[in-house]
VEXDREN-2710 file (C-alpha; in Angstrom, 1 decimal):
% VEXDREN-2710
k/r/px/py/pz
1/MET/56.5/19.7/116.9
2/ALA/54.3/17.4/118.9
3/ASP/51.0/16.2/117.5
4/PRO/48.1/18.3/118.7
5/GLU/46.1/16.9/121.5
6/PRO/42.9/15.1/120.5
7/THR/39.7/17.2/120.7
8/ALA/36.0/16.5/120.8
9/PRO/34.5/14.7/117.8
10/GLY/33.8/17.1/114.8
11/PHE/36.5/19.6/115.9
12/ARG/40.1/19.9/115.1
13/ILE/42.9/22.3/116.0
14/ILE/44.3/24.4/113.1
15/PRO/48.0/24.9/113.4
16/PHE/49.2/28.5/113.8
17/GLY/49.7/30.3/110.4
18/GLU/47.4/28.1/108.4
19/VAL/43.9/29.0/107.1
20/ASP/40.9/26.8/107.4
21/PRO/40.3/25.3/103.9
22/SER/36.5/25.9/104.2
23/ILE/37.2/29.7/104.7
24/ARG/39.7/29.7/101.9
25/ALA/37.1/28.2/99.5
26/ARG/34.5/30.7/100.6
27/PHE/36.5/33.7/99.5
28/ALA/38.5/32.2/96.6
29/PRO/37.5/33.2/93.0
30/ALA/35.2/30.7/91.2
31/ARG/37.0/28.3/89.0
32/PRO/35.7/27.4/85.6
33/GLU/33.9/24.1/85.5
34/SER/36.0/23.1/82.5
35/ASP/39.6/23.5/81.8
36/ALA/38.8/24.5/78.2
37/PRO/40.2/28.0/77.2
38/PRO/37.6/30.8/77.0
39/VAL/35.9/31.4/73.6
40/GLU/37.5/34.2/71.7
41/PRO/35.4/36.5/69.4
42/GLN/35.4/35.4/65.8
43/ALA/37.6/37.2/63.4
44/GLY/35.7/40.1/61.8
45/ARG/32.9/39.9/64.4
46/PRO/32.8/42.7/67.1
47/ASP/32.4/41.7/70.7
48/LEU/29.1/43.5/71.4
49/SER/26.6/43.6/74.2
50/PHE/23.0/42.5/73.6
51/ALA/21.8/46.2/73.4
52/GLN/24.5/47.1/70.9
53/ARG/23.7/44.1/68.7
54/LEU/20.0/44.9/68.8
55/ILE/20.5/48.5/67.8
56/ARG/23.1/47.9/65.1
57/GLN/21.4/44.9/63.5
58/ALA/17.9/46.5/63.5
59/ALA/19.2/49.8/62.0
60/PRO/19.8/48.7/58.4
61/SER/16.4/47.1/57.9
62/THR/14.7/50.0/59.6
63/ILE/16.5/52.6/57.5
64/GLY/15.9/50.5/54.4
65/GLY/12.2/50.5/55.2
66/ILE/12.0/54.3/55.5
67/LEU/13.9/54.8/52.2
68/GLY/11.8/52.1/50.4
69/GLY/8.6/53.5/51.7
70/ALA/9.5/57.0/50.5
71/ALA/10.5/55.6/47.1
72/GLY/7.2/53.6/46.9
73/THR/5.2/56.7/47.6
74/LEU/6.9/58.5/44.7
75/ALA/6.6/55.5/42.3
76/ALA/3.0/54.7/43.1
77/PRO/1.4/57.1/40.5
78/PHE/3.6/55.7/37.7
79/THR/3.1/52.0/38.5
80/ALA/-0.7/51.8/38.9
81/GLY/-0.2/51.4/42.7
82/ILE/1.8/48.1/42.3
83/VAL/4.8/49.8/43.8
84/ASN/3.4/51.7/46.9
85/PRO/4.6/52.7/50.3
86/VAL/4.0/49.3/51.8
87/THR/5.7/47.2/49.0
88/GLY/8.5/49.8/48.8
89/ALA/9.1/49.5/52.6
90/MET/9.1/45.7/52.4
91/ALA/11.7/45.7/49.6
92/GLY/13.8/48.3/51.4
93/SER/13.8/46.4/54.7
94/ALA/14.8/43.1/53.0
95/LEU/17.6/44.9/51.2
96/GLY/18.7/46.5/54.4
97/GLU/18.9/43.1/56.1
98/LEU/20.9/41.7/53.2
99/ALA/23.4/44.6/53.8
100/ASN/23.3/43.9/57.5
101/GLN/24.3/40.3/56.9
102/GLY/26.8/41.1/54.2
103/PRO/29.1/44.2/54.0
104/LEU/27.9/45.6/57.3
105/ALA/28.4/42.3/59.3
106/PRO/31.8/43.2/60.6
107/TYR/30.2/46.3/62.2
108/THR/26.8/44.8/63.3
109/GLY/27.9/41.3/64.2
110/ALA/25.0/39.8/62.1
111/GLU/25.1/36.1/61.1
112/PRO/23.8/34.9/57.6
113/SER/20.1/34.0/57.8
114/THR/17.7/33.6/54.9
115/ALA/14.8/33.5/57.4
116/GLY/16.0/36.8/58.8
117/VAL/15.9/38.5/55.4
118/ALA/12.4/37.1/54.8
119/MET/11.1/38.3/58.1
120/ALA/12.7/41.7/57.7
121/GLY/10.9/42.0/54.3
122/LEU/7.5/41.0/55.8
123/MET/7.7/43.2/58.9
124/PRO/6.6/46.5/57.1
125/ALA/3.3/44.8/56.2
126/ALA/2.4/44.7/59.9
127/PRO/1.2/48.3/60.2
128/SER/-1.5/47.7/57.5
129/VAL/-2.7/44.7/59.5
130/VAL/-2.7/46.8/62.7
131/ARG/-4.6/49.5/60.9
132/THR/-7.2/47.1/59.6
133/VAL/-7.8/45.7/63.0
134/ALA/-7.8/49.2/64.6
135/LYS/-10.5/50.4/62.2
136/ASN/-12.9/47.9/63.7
137/ILE/-12.4/48.9/67.3
138/PRO/-15.7/50.4/68.5
139/GLY/-15.6/54.2/68.4
140/MET/-12.5/54.4/66.1
141/ALA/-14.7/55.5/63.2
142/THR/-15.4/58.9/64.8
143/GLY/-11.7/59.8/64.8
144/LEU/-11.1/58.5/61.3
145/GLN/-14.2/60.5/60.1
146/LYS/-12.7/63.7/61.7
147/HIS/-9.4/63.1/60.0
148/ALA/-11.0/62.6/56.6
149/GLN/-13.2/65.7/57.0
150/ASP/-10.2/67.8/58.1
151/VAL/-8.3/66.7/55.0
152/ILE/-11.0/66.8/52.3
153/GLY/-13.7/69.1/53.7
154/THR/-17.4/68.3/54.3
155/ALA/-18.1/69.8/50.8
156/GLY/-15.0/68.5/49.1
157/GLU/-13.4/71.9/49.5
158/THR/-9.9/70.5/49.0
159/LEU/-10.8/69.0/45.7
160/GLN/-12.7/72.1/44.6
161/LYS/-9.6/74.2/45.3
162/GLN/-7.4/71.8/43.3
163/HIS/-9.6/71.3/40.3
164/GLY/-12.3/73.9/40.4
165/VAL/-12.5/77.7/40.2
166/ASP/-14.0/80.0/42.9
167/LYS/-16.6/82.6/42.0
168/ASP/-14.2/85.5/42.5
169/THR/-11.7/84.1/40.0
170/LEU/-14.4/83.4/37.5
171/ASN/-15.8/87.0/37.8
172/LEU/-12.2/88.3/37.3
173/LEU/-11.8/86.3/34.1
174/TRP/-15.2/87.5/32.8
175/ASN/-14.3/91.1/33.5
176/ARG/-10.9/90.8/31.7
177/THR/-12.6/89.5/28.6
178/GLY/-14.4/92.8/28.1
179/PRO/-17.3/92.1/25.8
180/LEU/-17.6/88.5/26.8
181/ALA/-21.2/88.8/27.7
182/ASP/-22.0/89.6/24.1
183/LEU/-20.0/86.6/22.7
184/PRO/-22.6/84.8/20.5
185/VAL/-23.1/81.1/21.3
186/THR/-24.8/79.3/18.4
187/THR/-26.8/76.4/19.9
188/THR/-26.9/74.2/16.8
189/GLY/-25.8/71.0/18.5
190/THR/-28.2/71.5/21.4
191/ALA/-31.0/72.3/19.0
192/ARG/-30.3/69.1/17.1
193/GLU/-30.4/67.0/20.4
194/VAL/-33.6/68.7/21.7
195/GLY/-35.3/68.0/18.3
196/LYS/-34.3/64.3/18.4
197/LEU/-35.7/64.0/21.9
198/GLY/-38.9/65.8/20.8
199/LEU/-39.4/63.3/18.0
200/GLU/-39.0/60.4/20.4
201/LEU/-41.4/62.0/22.8
202/GLU/-44.1/62.2/20.1
203/LYS/-43.9/58.5/19.6
204/SER/-43.9/57.5/23.2
205/ASP/-47.0/56.8/25.3
206/PHE/-44.9/56.2/28.5
207/ALA/-42.9/59.4/28.7
208/VAL/-42.9/60.8/32.2
209/SER/-44.1/64.4/32.9
210/GLY/-40.6/65.4/33.9
211/LEU/-39.2/64.5/30.5
212/LYS/-42.0/66.4/28.7
213/ALA/-41.2/69.5/30.8
214/LEU/-37.5/69.2/30.1
215/ILE/-37.9/69.0/26.4
216/LYS/-40.3/72.0/26.4
217/ARG/-37.7/74.1/28.2
218/GLY/-35.0/72.9/25.8
219/GLU/-37.1/73.9/22.8
220/LYS/-37.6/77.4/24.3
221/PHE/-33.8/77.7/24.8
222/VAL/-32.8/76.7/21.3
223/THR/-35.3/78.9/19.5
224/ARG/-33.9/82.1/21.0
225/ASP/-32.2/84.5/18.7
226/ASP/-30.9/87.0/21.2
227/LEU/-28.3/88.5/18.8
228/ALA/-30.5/88.6/15.7
229/THR/-28.2/86.3/13.8
230/GLY/-31.0/84.6/11.9
231/SER/-30.2/81.3/13.6
232/SER/-30.5/79.8/17.1
233/SER/-28.1/81.8/19.2
234/VAL/-27.8/83.2/22.7
235/THR/-25.5/85.6/24.5
236/TRP/-22.7/84.2/26.7
237/ASP/-24.5/85.3/29.9
238/VAL/-27.7/83.5/28.9
239/TYR/-25.7/80.4/27.9
240/ARG/-23.8/80.3/31.1
241/THR/-26.9/80.8/33.3
242/ASN/-28.8/78.0/31.5
243/LEU/-25.8/75.7/31.6
244/SER/-25.5/76.2/35.4
245/HIS/-29.2/75.7/36.0
246/LEU/-29.3/72.5/33.9
247/GLY/-26.3/71.2/35.7
248/ALA/-28.1/71.7/39.0
249/GLN/-31.1/69.9/37.7
250/ILE/-29.0/67.0/36.6
251/ARG/-27.6/66.7/40.1
252/VAL/-31.1/66.6/41.5
253/LEU/-32.4/64.1/39.0
254/GLU/-29.4/61.8/39.5
255/LYS/-30.8/60.6/42.8
256/LYS/-33.8/59.1/40.9
257/GLY/-32.3/58.3/37.6
258/GLY/-34.7/57.4/34.7
259/GLN/-35.6/59.1/31.5
260/THR/-35.4/62.7/32.5
261/TRP/-32.0/62.4/34.0
262/GLY/-30.6/60.7/30.9
263/ALA/-32.1/63.3/28.6
264/ALA/-30.9/66.2/30.7
265/LYS/-27.3/64.8/30.5
266/ASP/-27.5/64.5/26.7
267/ILE/-28.6/68.2/26.4
268/TYR/-25.9/69.3/28.8
269/ARG/-23.2/67.5/26.8
270/HIS/-24.3/69.3/23.6
271/MET/-24.5/72.6/25.4
272/LEU/-20.8/72.2/26.4
273/ASP/-19.9/71.4/22.8
274/ASP/-21.7/74.5/21.6
275/GLY/-19.8/76.6/24.1
276/ASN/-16.5/75.3/22.8
277/GLU/-17.6/76.1/19.2
278/ALA/-18.3/79.7/20.2
279/LEU/-14.5/80.3/20.3
280/ARG/-14.3/79.8/16.5
281/GLY/-16.2/83.0/15.9
282/ALA/-14.4/85.1/18.5
283/PRO/-12.0/87.9/17.5
284/ALA/-8.4/86.7/17.3
285/HIS/-7.1/89.1/20.0
286/LEU/-9.8/87.9/22.4
287/VAL/-9.6/84.1/21.8
288/GLN/-7.2/83.4/24.7
289/ARG/-9.3/85.4/27.1
290/TYR/-12.4/83.7/25.9
291/ARG/-10.8/80.3/26.3
292/LEU/-9.8/81.0/29.9
293/ALA/-13.3/82.2/30.7
294/ILE/-14.9/79.2/29.1
295/GLU/-12.4/76.9/30.9
296/ALA/-13.2/78.7/34.2
297/THR/-16.9/78.2/33.6
298/LYS/-16.4/74.5/33.2
299/ARG/-14.3/74.2/36.3
300/LYS/-16.9/76.2/38.2
301/GLU/-19.5/73.5/37.1
302/LEU/-17.1/70.8/38.2
303/GLY/-16.9/72.4/41.7
304/GLU/-20.7/72.3/41.8
305/PHE/-20.7/68.6/41.0
306/ILE/-18.1/67.9/43.7
307/SER/-19.9/69.9/46.3
308/ASP/-23.2/68.2/45.6
309/ALA/-21.6/64.7/45.7
310/PHE/-20.2/65.4/49.2
311/THR/-23.1/67.3/50.7
312/SER/-25.7/64.8/49.5
313/ASN/-23.8/62.1/51.4
314/LEU/-23.3/64.1/54.6
315/SER/-25.4/63.1/57.7
316/SER/-25.4/63.4/61.4
317/ARG/-25.1/60.3/63.5
318/ALA/-25.8/60.7/67.2
319/GLY/-24.6/64.3/67.0
320/LEU/-21.4/63.5/65.0
321/THR/-20.8/64.4/61.4
322/ASN/-20.7/61.3/59.2
323/MET/-19.6/61.1/55.5
324/ASN/-20.4/58.2/53.2
325/PHE/-17.4/58.2/50.9
326/ASP/-18.7/55.1/49.1
327/GLY/-21.9/57.1/48.2
328/ILE/-19.7/60.0/47.1
329/ALA/-17.7/57.8/44.8
330/THR/-20.9/56.2/43.4
331/LYS/-22.4/59.6/42.6
332/MET/-19.3/60.8/40.8
333/ILE/-18.9/57.6/38.8
334/ARG/-22.5/57.9/37.7
335/ASN/-21.8/61.4/36.3
336/ARG/-18.3/60.6/35.0
337/ASP/-19.3/61.1/31.4
338/LEU/-20.2/64.8/32.2
339/LEU/-17.2/65.3/34.4
340/GLU/-14.9/64.3/31.5
341/ARG/-16.5/67.0/29.4
342/LEU/-15.6/69.6/32.0
343/VAL/-12.0/68.6/32.7
344/PRO/-9.5/66.1/31.2
345/THR/-9.9/62.4/32.0
346/ALA/-6.7/62.3/34.1
347/GLU/-8.2/64.9/36.5
348/VAL/-11.4/62.9/36.8
349/ASP/-9.3/59.8/37.6
350/ASP/-7.3/61.7/40.2
351/ILE/-10.5/62.9/41.9
352/LEU/-12.0/59.5/42.0
353/SER/-8.8/57.9/43.3
354/VAL/-8.8/60.4/46.3
355/VAL/-12.4/59.5/47.1
356/ALA/-11.7/55.8/46.7
357/LYS/-8.8/55.9/49.2
358/LEU/-11.0/57.8/51.7
359/ALA/-13.8/55.2/51.3
360/LYS/-11.3/52.4/52.0
361/SER/-9.8/54.0/55.1
362/THR/-12.8/55.8/56.6
363/PRO/-15.6/53.7/58.1
364/GLN/-18.9/55.3/58.8
365/VAL/-20.1/56.3/62.3
366/THR/-22.8/53.9/63.6
367/GLN/-26.2/55.2/64.6
368/VAL/-25.3/54.9/68.3
369/SER/-22.1/56.8/69.1
370/GLY/-20.9/54.6/71.9
371/GLU/-21.8/51.3/70.1
372/GLY/-22.2/50.1/73.7
373/LEU/-25.0/49.3/76.1
374/ARG/-27.8/51.2/74.2
375/GLY/-26.9/49.2/71.1
376/MET/-26.7/45.8/72.8
377/PHE/-28.2/42.9/70.9
378/ALA/-28.3/45.2/67.9
379/SER/-24.6/45.7/67.7
380/GLU/-22.6/42.7/66.5
381/ARG/-19.5/44.1/68.1
382/ILE/-21.2/44.0/71.5
383/ALA/-22.6/40.5/70.9
384/MET/-19.1/39.4/69.9
385/GLY/-17.7/40.8/73.1
386/ALA/-20.2/39.0/75.2
387/ALA/-19.6/35.8/73.2
388/ILE/-15.9/36.0/73.8
389/GLY/-16.4/36.5/77.6
390/LEU/-19.0/33.7/77.9
391/GLY/-16.8/31.4/75.8
392/GLY/-14.7/31.0/78.9
393/ALA/-17.3/28.5/80.1
394/GLY/-16.0/26.2/77.4
395/MET/-12.5/26.4/78.9
396/GLY/-13.5/25.2/82.3
397/LEU/-14.7/28.3/84.0
398/ASP/-17.8/28.1/86.2
399/LEU/-21.0/29.8/85.0
400/ILE/-20.6/32.8/87.3
401/PRO/-17.0/33.7/86.4
402/ALA/-17.9/33.2/82.7
403/THR/-20.9/35.4/82.9
404/GLY/-18.9/38.0/84.8
405/ALA/-16.3/37.9/82.0
406/GLY/-19.0/38.6/79.5
407/VAL/-20.3/41.6/81.4
408/VAL/-16.7/42.9/81.7
409/GLY/-16.3/42.4/78.0
410/ILE/-19.5/44.5/77.3
411/ILE/-18.5/47.3/79.6
412/GLY/-15.0/47.3/78.2
413/VAL/-16.4/47.8/74.7
414/GLU/-18.7/50.5/76.0
415/ILE/-15.8/52.4/77.7
416/THR/-13.5/52.0/74.8
417/SER/-16.0/53.3/72.3
418/ARG/-17.0/56.3/74.5
419/LEU/-13.4/57.3/75.0
420/LEU/-12.6/57.1/71.3
421/SER/-15.8/59.0/70.5
422/SER/-15.0/61.8/72.9
423/PRO/-13.5/65.1/71.5
424/ALA/-10.1/64.2/72.8
425/GLY/-10.4/60.6/71.5
426/ARG/-11.4/61.8/68.0
427/ALA/-8.6/64.3/68.0
428/SER/-6.0/61.6/69.0
429/VAL/-7.2/59.2/66.3
430/ALA/-7.2/62.0/63.7
431/ALA/-3.7/63.0/64.6
432/LEU/-2.5/59.4/64.4
433/ALA/-4.2/58.9/61.0
434/ASP/-2.6/62.2/59.8
435/LYS/0.9/60.8/60.6
436/GLY/0.2/57.5/58.7
437/PHE/3.7/57.2/57.2
438/ALA/5.5/58.0/60.5
439/PHE/3.2/55.5/62.3
440/ASP/4.1/52.8/59.8
441/GLN/7.8/53.4/60.2
442/ILE/7.5/53.4/64.0
443/VAL/5.7/50.0/64.0
444/ASN/8.3/48.7/61.5
445/ALA/11.2/49.8/63.7
446/LEU/9.7/48.1/66.7
447/GLY/9.0/45.0/64.7
448/GLN/12.6/44.8/63.4
449/GLY/13.9/45.3/66.9
450/ALA/11.7/42.5/68.2
451/ARG/12.9/40.3/65.4
452/ILE/16.5/40.8/66.1
453/GLY/15.9/40.5/69.9
454/ALA/14.2/37.1/69.4
455/ALA/17.0/35.9/67.2
456/GLN/19.6/36.9/69.8
457/LYS/17.8/35.1/72.6
END
């Protein structure tokens, strides 16, 4: 075949049956840049997508955290709180990651990593950090207060039901005892204490009028002989009434303290001892009934102490109910010696531990509900918001943008606090606080997933 005729520069004639190389290259499959063979999956390691690796490798540490948190909750009462939901979840997550890198590696595709185990163990601590930061968000206190009040009651109703006795139950026990009202209570111990206080009063030139009145009433009580026994004795009804009234007086005096409060507590303790001694003279077939009635009387007194501790620390802040749990704990600690005469020490410890946890997790509502514009310059949170905004000037922003950022910061705090202080906001925060364990596990699961994802990248 003859050579093709020459054409214009830049053009050439393609013989019939051939394909232009440039067209062939355009549609040909891409060739690898290297002639090296493709990398085969390692033996024992599954060929997984990114999503599959993320789910499979995060699952062991997440499940381990859930099991460890549950175990920590069960173990906390027996380990003085050293093993608790957080430390249990940390240990469980670390063990789960060890399993992920060990026996589960053929299924999850995990690689050995000491740092991965350490990070998995630290991740469950994140929710407590989140919770600590969240408590300081303006307006958050209103929802946390609502949750605490729903759980414990504004008068400590939950604790009263657990450790006290209601009036109907007490009356039922009294009625079952039959002649309980006529049970003689010899007030020997109380008379001895009142006499000692009277002698001290005679020597003192500085005794307050309240102390003098208390001792005078005590002398009247211990000189009664209601049952004509020839010694200081009162009926059970008289004893119970005076014990209840003296307990109420102690709760009033506790706010001021001083001589009268201390003397009233001493008389009260001896009255409780005299009540216990009354069982010794009870008929054998009625001893158990009397014991139950006396125990119920003590628990009714405990309920009164709990109610007073809560209601005396209840206030209204900008129309919202506020409870000072630190004040509740302080009041109960100051009367701990009496509480331990009413119920076993272990129960007193349990009551105080519940109040202490609430004090730690429940901030008080501030005087201004919104903590916003009305509290400006008086609220350190607002001042901090403005400072952060204006701090942009130090980063190169002009004065007007920096000032605008400060204003936006203040308004943002105001809006946030008002949203959280609204009925819907308080209900949302209370619901979240009520699901504390679930919230912690959700945050842990997200954290474990983020840890695995970052390692895969």
